[in-house]
C-alpha positions in Angstrom: -12.2 -0.9 -27.8 -11.8 0.5 -31.2 -9.3 3.7 -29.5 -6.9 0.6 -28.9 -7.0 -0.8 -32.1 -6.3 2.8 -33.7 -3.4 3.2 -31.4 -1.6 -0.3 -32.2 -2.2 0.5 -35.7 0.1 3.8 -34.9 2.3 2.1 -32.9 3.1 -0.9 -35.7 4.2 1.8 -38.2 7.7 1.9 -38.7 8.4 5.4 -37.9 6.0 7.7 -36.0 5.5 11.3 -37.8 4.5 14.5 -36.1 0.4 13.8 -36.9 1.2 10.0 -35.5 2.3 11.4 -32.0 -0.3 13.7 -31.8 -2.5 11.2 -32.8 -0.8 8.7 -30.4 -1.0 10.9 -27.2 -4.2 12.0 -27.6 -5.5 8.6 -27.9 -3.7 7.7 -24.8 -5.4 10.7 -23.0 -8.7 9.7 -23.9 -8.3 6.5 -22.3 -6.5 7.7 -19.4 -9.4 10.2 -18.8 -12.4 7.6 -19.3 -10.3 5.3 -16.9 -9.9 7.8 -14.3 -6.0 7.2 -14.3 -5.0 10.5 -14.4 -2.8 10.1 -11.0 -1.3 6.6 -12.3 -0.4 8.2 -15.7 0.2 11.9 -14.7 3.2 12.7 -17.2 1.3 11.2 -20.3 -1.9 13.0 -19.5 0.2 15.9 -19.8 1.7 15.3 -22.6 -1.5 14.6 -23.8 -2.7 18.0 -22.9 0.3 19.9 -23.9 0.3 18.6 -27.5 -2.8 20.3 -28.2 -3.2 23.3 -25.5 -0.7 25.8 -24.4 -2.7 26.6 -21.3 -2.7 24.0 -18.7 -4.6 24.7 -15.4 -2.5 21.9 -13.2 0.7 21.0 -13.8 2.0 17.6 -12.5 4.7 18.2 -9.6 7.1 16.0 -12.0 7.0 18.6 -14.8 6.8 21.8 -12.2 10.3 20.1 -10.4 11.6 19.5 -14.0 10.9 23.3 -15.1 12.7 24.3 -11.4 15.5 22.2 -11.8 16.1 23.3 -15.5 16.1 27.5 -14.1 18.7 26.5 -12.1 21.0 24.5 -14.0 19.7 25.4 -17.9 19.5 22.1 -18.6 16.2 19.9 -19.0 17.0 16.1 -18.2 16.1 13.6 -20.7 12.4 12.0 -20.7 12.6 8.3 -19.5 10.2 9.1 -17.2 7.5 9.7 -19.8 9.3 6.5 -21.7 8.4 4.4 -18.5 4.8 5.6 -17.8 4.4 4.8 -21.7 5.7 1.1 -20.9 3.1 0.7 -18.3 0.2 2.0 -19.9 1.5 -0.3 -22.8 1.9 -3.1 -20.7 -1.6 -2.7 -18.9 -3.2 -2.2 -22.5 -1.9 -4.9 -24.4 0.1 -2.6 -26.7 2.6 -2.7 -29.3 5.8 -2.1 -27.0 8.2 -1.8 -30.4 8.2 2.0 -30.1 9.6 2.1 -26.3 12.2 -1.0 -27.5 13.4 0.0 -31.0 15.9 3.3 -31.0 15.2 4.7 -34.3 11.4 4.6 -33.6 11.8 5.8 -30.0 14.5 8.7 -31.5 11.9 9.6 -34.3 9.2 9.8 -31.6 11.0 12.1 -29.4 12.2 14.3 -32.0 8.7 14.7 -33.5 7.0 15.2 -29.8 9.6 18.3 -29.4 9.0 19.7 -32.7 5.1 19.7 -31.9 6.1 21.1 -28.3 8.3 24.2 -29.9 5.2 25.3 -31.5 3.1 24.5 -28.5 4.5 27.1 -25.6 3.5 26.1 -22.2 1.6 28.8 -20.1 0.3 27.1 -17.0 -2.8 28.9 -15.5 -2.7 30.1 -11.9 0.9 30.2 -12.5 3.4 33.3 -13.2 5.7 31.6 -15.6 6.2 30.4 -19.2 8.0 27.7 -20.7 9.1 27.6 -24.3 10.9 25.6 -26.3 12.8 27.5 -29.4 14.4 26.4 -32.2 15.8 22.8 -33.0 18.9 21.3 -34.4 18.6 18.0 -35.7 22.1 16.0 -36.9 23.0 13.2 -38.8 24.8 11.5 -35.3 20.9 11.3 -34.1 21.4 14.0 -31.6 18.7 16.2 -31.4 18.4 19.7 -29.5 16.4 22.6 -29.0 16.6 26.0 -26.7 14.1 26.7 -24.0 13.4 29.9 -22.2 11.6 30.0 -19.4 10.2 33.5 -18.2 8.7 33.9 -14.9 8.1 37.4 -12.2 10.1 37.1 -9.1 9.3 38.6 -5.9 9.2 42.0 -7.0 7.1 41.1 -10.3 10.2 41.8 -12.1 10.2 39.9 -15.5 13.1 37.3 -15.4 14.3 35.2 -18.2 16.3 32.0 -18.2 17.3 30.0 -21.2 19.0 26.7 -21.9 18.9 23.7 -23.9 17.4 20.4 -23.9 18.9 17.5 -26.5 17.4 13.9 -27.2 20.3 11.6 -28.1 20.5 7.8 -29.0 23.1 7.2 -26.4 24.4 4.6 -24.3 22.4 6.1 -21.4 19.2 6.2 -22.7 19.8 2.5 -23.9 20.9 1.6 -20.3 17.8 3.3 -19.2 15.9 1.2 -21.4 17.3 -1.9 -20.4 16.8 -1.4 -16.7 12.8 -0.9 -17.8 13.0 -4.1 -19.0 15.2 -5.8 -16.2 12.1 -4.7 -13.6 9.8 -6.4 -16.1 8.4 -3.2 -16.9 8.4 -3.1 -20.7 9.6 -6.0 -22.2 
């Protein structure tokens, strides 16, 4: 399948730039749709849509839960569930897994992804909220962070705003999760 060859070509690069991340997630989304796997790869499909579209009809429950949690804690959890779905997808389609196993590649992918999402506010259709990533802060110690705003209507139809931060860190915690994926046989 030519799409898989194109994905592997991108995955073999040392570090993925923004345009590579857009292409990768777009191609992954096409494979998911062509093989009727939206339910199996819910987050991958969602991110494949979000990088290109602000208005999305159906948000996965995982994303709704994460946004609701962020509205209470003012923090977004790391995106290791996305990493695990990528891992399962790459394994199913025999794709290069170095993106998932290489700290530098994963960090560059993550920061590129969130730099894309900063320019793509999430405005779900039929929902009374929007989710917007704002500015970024990238430091030499491999910490990337950005702020976010959730704007929603309360029961009285008053517009409320909640802001917080999201960070991608090259941390021991992220490495532990990657090792757990490997131990589970999900990503080797």
